[in-house]
C-alpha positions in Angstrom: 120.8 -59.8 24.2 118.9 -56.6 25.2 118.4 -54.2 22.4 121.0 -55.8 20.1 119.4 -58.9 18.6 121.3 -61.1 16.2 120.9 -60.7 12.4 118.6 -63.7 12.3 116.0 -61.9 14.4 114.4 -59.7 11.7 111.3 -58.4 10.2 111.8 -60.6 7.1 112.2 -63.9 8.9 108.8 -65.3 8.4 106.8 -66.3 5.4 104.4 -63.7 3.9 101.7 -66.2 4.5 102.1 -65.8 8.3 101.5 -62.1 8.0 98.4 -62.7 5.8 96.9 -64.8 8.6 98.0 -62.7 11.6 97.9 -59.1 10.4 94.5 -57.6 11.0 94.9 -55.4 8.0 95.3 -58.5 5.8 92.3 -60.6 6.7 90.8 -59.5 3.4 92.8 -62.3 1.9 90.0 -64.5 3.1 87.3 -62.5 1.3 86.0 -63.8 -2.1 83.7 -62.6 -4.8 82.1 -66.1 -4.9 81.8 -66.6 -1.2 78.0 -67.3 -1.3 77.9 -69.0 -4.7 76.8 -72.2 -3.1 75.5 -71.2 0.3 73.3 -68.3 -0.9 73.3 -68.0 -4.7 70.3 -65.6 -4.7 72.0 -63.0 -2.4 72.8 -60.6 -5.1 69.4 -60.5 -6.8 67.7 -60.3 -3.4 69.8 -57.3 -2.3 69.6 -55.5 -5.7 65.8 -55.8 -5.8 65.4 -54.3 -2.3 67.9 -51.5 -3.0 66.2 -50.7 -6.3 62.9 -50.4 -4.5 64.4 -48.1 -1.9 66.2 -45.8 -4.3 63.2 -45.6 -6.6 61.2 -44.2 -3.7 63.9 -41.8 -2.7 67.0 -41.2 -4.9 69.0 -39.8 -2.0 68.8 -43.3 -0.4 71.5 -44.5 -2.8 74.0 -42.0 -1.4 72.9 -42.8 2.1 73.7 -46.5 1.6 77.2 -45.7 0.2 77.8 -43.4 3.2 76.7 -46.2 5.6 79.4 -48.5 4.1 82.1 -45.8 4.4 81.3 -44.9 8.0 81.2 -48.6 8.9 84.6 -49.4 7.4 86.4 -46.4 8.9 85.6 -47.5 12.5 87.3 -50.8 13.3 86.8 -52.1 9.8 83.9 -53.3 7.6 82.2 -55.3 10.3 78.6 -54.0 10.4 79.1 -52.5 13.8 77.5 -49.2 12.7 74.2 -51.0 12.4 74.0 -52.0 16.1 71.7 -50.2 18.5 72.8 -49.4 22.0 72.7 -52.3 24.5 73.2 -52.6 28.3 76.8 -53.5 27.7 77.9 -51.0 25.0 76.9 -47.7 23.4 76.5 -48.0 19.6 78.1 -45.8 16.9 74.8 -44.4 15.5 74.8 -41.4 17.9 78.5 -40.6 17.6 79.3 -37.1 16.3 80.0 -38.1 12.7 76.9 -40.3 12.5 74.2 -38.6 14.5 71.6 -37.0 12.2 73.9 -38.0 9.3 74.0 -41.7 8.5 70.7 -43.2 7.5 69.3 -46.1 5.6 69.1 -48.5 8.6 65.5 -49.4 7.7 66.6 -50.4 4.2 69.3 -52.7 5.5 66.8 -54.2 7.9 64.4 -54.8 5.0 67.2 -56.4 2.9 68.3 -58.6 5.8 64.7 -59.8 6.3 64.5 -60.7 2.6 67.9 -62.4 2.5 67.0 -64.4 5.7 64.0 -65.8 3.9 66.1 -67.3 1.0 69.1 -68.4 3.1 68.7 -68.0 6.8 71.8 -67.5 9.0 74.2 -67.3 6.0 74.8 -63.7 4.9 76.3 -61.2 7.3 75.0 -57.7 7.7 78.5 -56.4 6.9 78.3 -58.0 3.5 74.8 -56.7 2.9 76.1 -53.2 3.5 78.9 -53.8 1.0 76.6 -55.1 -1.7 74.0 -52.4 -1.1 76.6 -49.7 -1.6 77.7 -51.2 -4.9 74.1 -51.6 -6.1 73.3 -48.0 -5.2 76.2 -46.7 -7.3 75.1 -48.8 -10.3 71.4 -47.9 -10.0 72.3 -44.2 -10.0 74.4 -44.6 -13.2 77.8 -45.4 -11.8 80.3 -48.2 -12.4 79.8 -51.8 -11.5 82.3 -54.2 -9.7 82.4 -57.6 -8.1 82.0 -57.3 -4.4 84.4 -59.3 -2.2 82.4 -61.2 0.5 82.8 -63.3 3.5 82.8 -60.7 6.3 81.3 -61.6 9.6 79.4 -59.3 11.9 80.9 -57.6 14.9 79.3 -58.5 18.3 79.9 -55.0 19.6 80.3 -51.4 18.6 82.6 -48.6 19.7 81.0 -45.2 20.3 84.4 -43.8 21.4 86.2 -45.1 18.3 83.5 -43.5 16.1 84.1 -40.2 17.9 87.9 -40.5 17.8 88.4 -38.6 14.5 88.9 -41.6 12.3 86.0 -40.4 10.2 87.1 -37.2 8.5 84.8 -34.3 9.4 83.6 -31.9 6.6 86.0 -29.2 8.0 89.1 -31.3 7.3 92.1 -29.8 5.7 93.8 -31.6 2.8 96.6 -33.0 4.9 94.0 -34.3 7.5 92.0 -36.0 4.8 95.1 -37.6 3.3 96.3 -38.8 6.8 93.0 -40.2 7.8 92.7 -42.2 4.6 96.3 -43.4 4.8 95.6 -44.6 8.3 93.1 -47.0 6.7 95.5 -48.1 4.0 94.0 -45.8 1.4 96.1 -43.5 -0.8 95.5 -39.8 -1.7 94.2 -41.0 -5.0 91.8 -43.4 -3.3 90.6 -40.5 -1.1 89.9 -38.2 -4.1 88.2 -41.0 -6.0 86.0 -41.9 -3.0 85.2 -38.3 -2.5 83.6 -38.5 -5.9 80.7 -40.3 -4.3 79.6 -36.8 -3.4 78.3 -36.6 -6.9 75.1 -38.0 -5.2 73.5 -37.2 -1.9 72.8 -34.1 0.2 74.3 -32.4 3.2 72.7 -30.4 6.1 73.1 -26.6 6.4 75.0 -27.0 9.7 77.8 -28.8 7.8 78.3 -26.1 5.1 77.2 -22.9 6.8 80.7 -21.8 7.6 81.8 -22.3 4.0 79.1 -20.4 2.3 79.3 -17.4 4.7 83.0 -17.2 5.5 85.2 -18.8 2.8 86.6 -17.0 -0.2 87.3 -19.9 -2.6 83.7 -20.2 -3.5 81.6 -19.0 -6.4 79.6 -16.0 -5.3 76.4 -17.0 -7.1 76.7 -20.5 -5.7 77.1 -19.2 -2.2 74.2 -16.9 -2.6 71.9 -19.7 -3.8 72.9 -21.9 -0.9 72.4 -19.1 1.7 68.7 -18.8 0.6 67.9 -22.0 2.5 70.7 -21.9 5.1 70.5 -18.9 7.4 73.7 -17.5 8.9 72.4 -17.9 12.5 73.3 -21.2 14.2 70.3 -23.1 15.2 68.2 -21.7 12.3 67.6 -24.1 9.5 70.4 -26.4 10.7 68.8 -29.5 9.1 67.9 -27.9 5.8 69.4 -29.9 2.9 71.3 -29.0 -0.2 72.7 -31.3 -2.9 76.4 -32.1 -2.8 76.4 -31.9 -6.6 74.4 -28.9 -7.8 74.4 -30.1 -11.4 73.2 -33.7 -11.4 72.5 -34.6 -7.7 70.9 -37.9 -8.5 73.3 -39.2 -11.1 76.7 -40.8 -10.4 78.9 -38.9 -12.8 81.9 -36.6 -13.0 80.0 -33.4 -12.3 81.2 -33.3 -8.7 84.7 -32.7 -9.9 83.6 -30.1 -12.5 81.9 -28.3 -9.6 85.1 -28.2 -7.7 86.9 -26.6 -10.8 84.2 -23.9 -10.6 84.6 -23.4 -6.9 81.2 -24.9 -6.3 82.1 -27.6 -3.7 79.5 -27.6 -1.0 81.7 -28.7 1.9 85.0 -27.3 2.9 86.4 -30.9 2.6 85.1 -31.0 -1.0 86.6 -27.8 -2.2 89.9 -28.3 -0.5 90.6 -31.1 -3.1 90.9 -28.3 -5.7 92.5 -25.4 -4.0 96.1 -25.2 -5.2 97.2 -28.4 -3.5 98.6 -31.8 -4.4 95.2 -33.2 -5.5 94.3 -30.5 -8.0 95.6 -32.6 -10.9 93.4 -35.6 -9.9 90.3 -33.4 -9.8 91.1 -32.1 -13.3 91.6 -35.6 -14.6 88.4 -37.0 -13.1 86.3 -34.0 -14.3 87.1 -34.8 -17.9 87.6 -38.5 -17.9 84.7 -40.5 -16.7 86.4 -43.8 -17.5 89.4 -42.9 -15.3 87.2 -41.8 -12.4 85.1 -44.9 -12.5 88.2 -47.2 -12.7 89.9 -45.5 -9.7 86.6 -45.3 -7.8 86.1 -49.0 -8.1 89.6 -49.8 -7.1 89.3 -47.6 -4.0 85.9 -49.0 -3.0 87.3 -52.6 -3.2 90.3 -51.5 -1.1 88.0 -49.8 1.4 85.9 -53.0 1.7 89.1 -54.8 2.7 89.6 -52.8 5.8 90.0 -55.2 8.7 86.9 -57.4 8.1 86.0 -60.1 10.6 86.8 -63.5 8.9 87.1 -66.6 10.9 89.3 -66.8 14.0 91.7 -63.8 14.4 92.8 -61.1 16.7 90.1 -58.8 15.1 87.4 -61.3 15.9 88.5 -61.6 19.5 88.8 -57.8 20.0 85.4 -57.3 18.3 83.8 -59.7 20.7 85.5 -57.9 23.6 87.5 -54.7 23.1 89.3 -55.3 26.4 90.9 -58.3 24.8 93.2 -56.0 22.8 94.6 -54.6 26.0 94.9 -58.1 27.4 97.0 -59.3 24.5 99.3 -56.3 24.8 99.7 -57.0 28.5 100.4 -60.7 27.8 103.3 -59.7 25.5 104.7 -57.2 28.2 104.5 -59.8 31.0 106.2 -62.4 28.8 109.1 -60.2 27.8 109.8 -58.9 31.3 110.5 -62.5 32.7 113.5 -64.1 31.0 112.8 -62.4 27.7 110.2 -62.6 24.9 110.1 -66.4 24.7 106.5 -67.4 25.1 107.2 -68.9 28.6 104.1 -67.1 30.1 101.9 -69.3 27.9 103.1 -72.6 29.5 100.8 -74.5 31.9 102.3 -76.2 34.9 104.0 -79.6 34.3 105.5 -82.3 36.5 108.9 -80.6 36.1 108.1 -76.9 36.6 105.4 -74.5 37.8 104.4 -72.1 35.1 104.3 -68.3 35.4 100.5 -67.9 35.0 99.8 -68.2 38.8 102.7 -65.9 39.8 101.5 -62.9 41.7 101.8 -60.3 38.9 100.0 -62.7 36.5 97.4 -64.5 38.6 93.9 -63.1 38.0 95.5 -60.5 35.8 97.0 -61.8 32.5 94.4 -63.3 30.2 93.9 -64.0 26.5 95.5 -67.5 26.4 92.5 -69.0 24.5 92.9 -66.3 21.8 96.6 -67.3 21.4 95.5 -70.9 21.3 93.0 -70.2 18.5 95.6 -68.2 16.5 98.2 -71.0 16.9 95.7 -73.5 15.7 95.0 -71.5 12.5 98.6 -70.9 11.8 99.5 -74.6 12.3 97.0 -75.5 9.6 98.8 -73.5 6.9 102.5 -73.8 8.0 102.9 -76.5 10.7 105.9 -76.3 13.0 107.1 -73.0 11.6 105.8 -70.1 13.7 106.6 -69.8 17.4 104.1 -68.9 20.1 106.5 -66.1 21.1 106.1 -64.5 17.7 102.4 -64.9 17.7 102.3 -62.9 20.9 104.3 -60.1 19.3 102.1 -59.9 16.3 98.9 -60.1 18.3 100.0 -57.2 20.5 100.7 -55.1 17.4 97.4 -56.0 15.8 95.5 -55.2 19.0 97.0 -51.7 19.1 96.1 -51.1 15.5 92.6 -52.4 15.9 91.9 -50.1 18.7 93.0 -47.0 16.8 96.8 -46.9 17.6 99.9 -47.0 15.4 101.1 -49.9 13.3 104.7 -51.1 13.0 106.7 -53.9 11.4 107.1 -56.7 13.9 110.5 -58.3 14.2 110.1 -62.1 14.0 112.2 -65.2 14.4 111.8 -65.8 18.2 111.8 -69.4 19.3 109.8 -70.8 22.3 111.1 -71.5 25.7 110.9 -75.2 26.9 110.3 -74.1 30.4 108.9 -71.3 32.6 110.1 -69.6 35.7 107.5 -69.1 38.4 110.1 -67.8 40.8 111.4 -65.1 38.5 107.8 -64.0 37.6 106.8 -63.9 41.3 109.9 -62.7 43.2 112.3 -61.3 40.7 110.8 -57.9 40.7 111.0 -57.8 36.9 107.3 -57.0 36.4 106.6 -53.6 38.0 103.8 -53.6 40.5 100.9 -51.1 40.4 102.2 -49.7 43.7 105.7 -48.9 42.2 107.1 -45.5 42.7 108.8 -43.6 39.9 112.4 -44.7 40.7 111.3 -48.4 40.9 109.5 -48.1 37.5 112.6 -46.6 35.9 114.9 -49.2 37.4 112.6 -52.1 36.4 112.6 -50.9 32.8 116.3 -50.1 32.8 117.1 -53.7 33.7 115.4 -54.7 30.5 117.4 -52.2 28.4 114.5 -49.7 28.3 114.9 -46.0 29.1 112.6 -43.8 31.2 111.2 -42.5 28.0 110.4 -46.0 26.8 108.8 -46.7 30.2 106.5 -43.7 29.9 105.6 -44.4 26.3 104.8 -48.1 27.1 102.7 -47.0 30.1 100.6 -45.3 27.5 99.2 -48.7 26.7 97.0 -48.1 29.8 94.9 -46.0 27.5 93.1 -49.3 26.9 92.1 -52.1 29.3 90.8 -52.4 32.8 92.1 -53.0 36.3 90.7 -54.8 39.3 89.6 -53.0 42.5 92.2 -54.8 44.5 95.1 -53.1 42.7 93.7 -49.5 42.9 91.8 -49.6 46.2 94.6 -48.0 48.1 95.0 -45.2 45.7 91.3 -44.1 45.6 90.9 -44.2 49.4 94.4 -43.1 50.7 96.2 -41.0 48.2 96.0 -37.2 47.9 97.2 -36.6 44.4 93.8 -37.7 42.9 90.9 -35.8 41.5 88.2 -36.0 44.2 85.3 -36.6 41.8 87.3 -39.3 40.0 88.0 -41.0 43.3 84.4 -40.8 44.4 83.2 -42.4 41.1 85.7 -45.3 41.4 84.7 -45.9 45.1 81.2 -46.7 44.0 82.3 -49.9 42.5 85.3 -50.6 44.8 84.4 -50.8 48.5 87.1 -49.9 51.0 87.0 -53.2 52.8 89.5 -55.7 51.5 87.8 -58.8 50.1 84.7 -56.9 49.1 84.5 -56.3 45.4 88.2 -57.2 44.8 87.6 -58.3 41.2 85.3 -55.4 40.2 86.7 -53.7 37.1 87.3 -50.1 36.2 88.8 -48.7 33.0 92.4 -47.6 33.1 91.4 -44.6 30.8 88.2 -43.1 32.1 87.6 -41.1 28.9 88.1 -43.5 25.9 88.7 -46.9 27.4 88.5 -48.8 24.1 90.5 -46.4 22.0 94.3 -46.3 21.8 94.9 -42.6 22.0 96.7 -39.9 24.2 93.8 -39.5 26.7 95.7 -41.6 29.3 98.3 -38.9 29.6 95.6 -36.1 29.7 94.0 -38.1 32.6 97.3 -38.0 34.5 97.5 -34.3 34.1 94.1 -34.1 35.6 95.1 -36.5 38.5 92.8 -39.2 37.1 95.4 -42.0 36.9 93.8 -45.2 38.1 96.9 -46.9 39.5 99.5 -45.5 41.7 102.1 -46.5 39.1 100.1 -44.4 36.6 99.8 -41.2 38.5 103.4 -41.3 39.7 104.4 -40.5 36.1 103.0 -37.0 36.6 103.6 -36.1 40.2 106.3 -33.4 40.1 109.0 -35.9 39.0 111.4 -36.3 36.1 108.8 -37.8 33.7 106.2 -34.9 34.0 107.5 -33.3 30.8 107.0 -36.5 28.8 103.5 -36.9 30.1 102.7 -33.3 29.0 104.3 -33.9 25.6 102.4 -37.1 25.0 99.2 -35.5 26.3 99.4 -32.9 23.6 100.9 -34.7 20.7 99.5 -38.0 19.3 102.3 -38.1 16.8 105.0 -37.9 19.5 103.3 -40.6 21.6 102.7 -43.0 18.8 106.3 -42.6 17.5 107.9 -43.2 20.9 105.5 -46.0 21.7 106.4 -47.9 18.5 110.1 -47.4 19.2 109.7 -48.7 22.8 107.6 -51.7 22.0 110.0 -52.8 19.3 112.8 -52.4 21.8 110.8 -54.5 24.3 110.3 -57.2 21.7 114.1 -57.4 21.4 114.5 -58.4 25.1 116.5 -61.7 25.2 114.7 -63.6 22.4 115.6 -67.3 21.9 117.0 -67.6 18.3 119.0 -70.1 16.3 119.1 -73.5 17.9 117.9 -72.4 21.3 114.4 -73.2 22.4 111.9 -74.8 20.1 108.8 -74.1 18.0 106.0 -75.4 20.1 103.1 -77.3 18.6 100.9 -76.3 21.4 101.5 -73.0 23.1 100.5 -74.4 26.5 103.1 -77.1 26.8 106.6 -78.0 25.6 106.9 -80.5 22.7 
């Protein structure tokens, strides 16, 4: 079959319902405006009372609560992760660049949570509290009202690296950067402009608008002069001095923000760029003169933003939230399945009386994981469409969702695979189909070529090592014996990986030392710095034919993402079972 699957193997094979269950971006289908109508009917009045009290003490707090919701949703979805303090197992998002000395209102959320717990303990999530508090803040300051969709669950972890990865647009953003960052979260340019209208309330620090008021020309001179009076030119002087984002009515949610932009009085560069001769000028003009239109579009955009990958029930998002490494594990599971007899779900089968499964084969034993997550997904899918969706397709979708959840690209997954009725321990163990971490470059290229994948596909797919971890036993030889390795990097890895075989074999180290839980191009930058963890990583940049690709991907996220998507779609085409071949398993661990 290779890269030429039959027509029945297509992106439109499955019911839309399956995608609603499986796609991380669609879990909002499980949110509801009446989610707590029976379990906590007093949640709205309780939250509103607390928000009203906080805003009456400090009007700026309304803007801060809206901002808290925005910064939460833009990093791995609306899951309350921004509220988590640092722990021994992870570094929280509060001190990440876009949040440090910027997001605030945590004490208010704590107060609201305490009050809600008194009326309905253990029912309402912190993520939902942030969503309601944002709505109530807008209403209290004179803005529009809307019904908040609820039912989010709280993340058990946070991602400092994801919060620092650029998903939250900085105040220096260009128009195209703003549009792209919002589009990455499923929000349109119109949504972006409408949501920017929240800058009709709140304040910003001098350090964020200093460059604009001293260096930019598309600014009203008297406005710039007024702002300079409390924001000295010298960096480090008055950095935290505040100025209102809306000079006209800073404590009222209205259209004055857009009117300010028409008069070149946007405080931040990312404000004024919305009206600077570009594609969003017409929207700014419309919102400046039509309160009803602004309010309507703002409400639509806020509801859409609240739908960004919430945690609801059992899903890939829930699993990755509990353990970011699980995202890499699900991608790896898909890879190891496809490279042995094709993408047929055979890797999921336990041993039976008639065959030994692939789980204990050398490349998989103590390596592939995530079987319980696939079991959970299968169980949920079977509830809504029993006997329809194969385990092989679940693997393919889960791999895509994992990449997206960790900040990588999305793509349409081809579906229609059927499940193998058997597994092949011998092929998984001895066939040489799954490249080992000790592979040289020619062996890697050959292993991928056998599957119909090019050297470029191989390098792009290797980029999945920007997430995940590896055991000491698979990189010990590299950090002690190889020369093409950064000495400080090797020394760091040796601290948790003793040279003696059998000592610390299962100790883990991140495959990407810089942003281990974020799907980005840092893996390739590591290779250029001789910081590849595995031999099969570093061999991609070692004076060979793939050096140029590593350099290309190390400098261009767009190129890497594009080629990765192309390659993983091709990999998903490797010898699928379609038509009458195979079966649709009821349980992914055993044949029917």
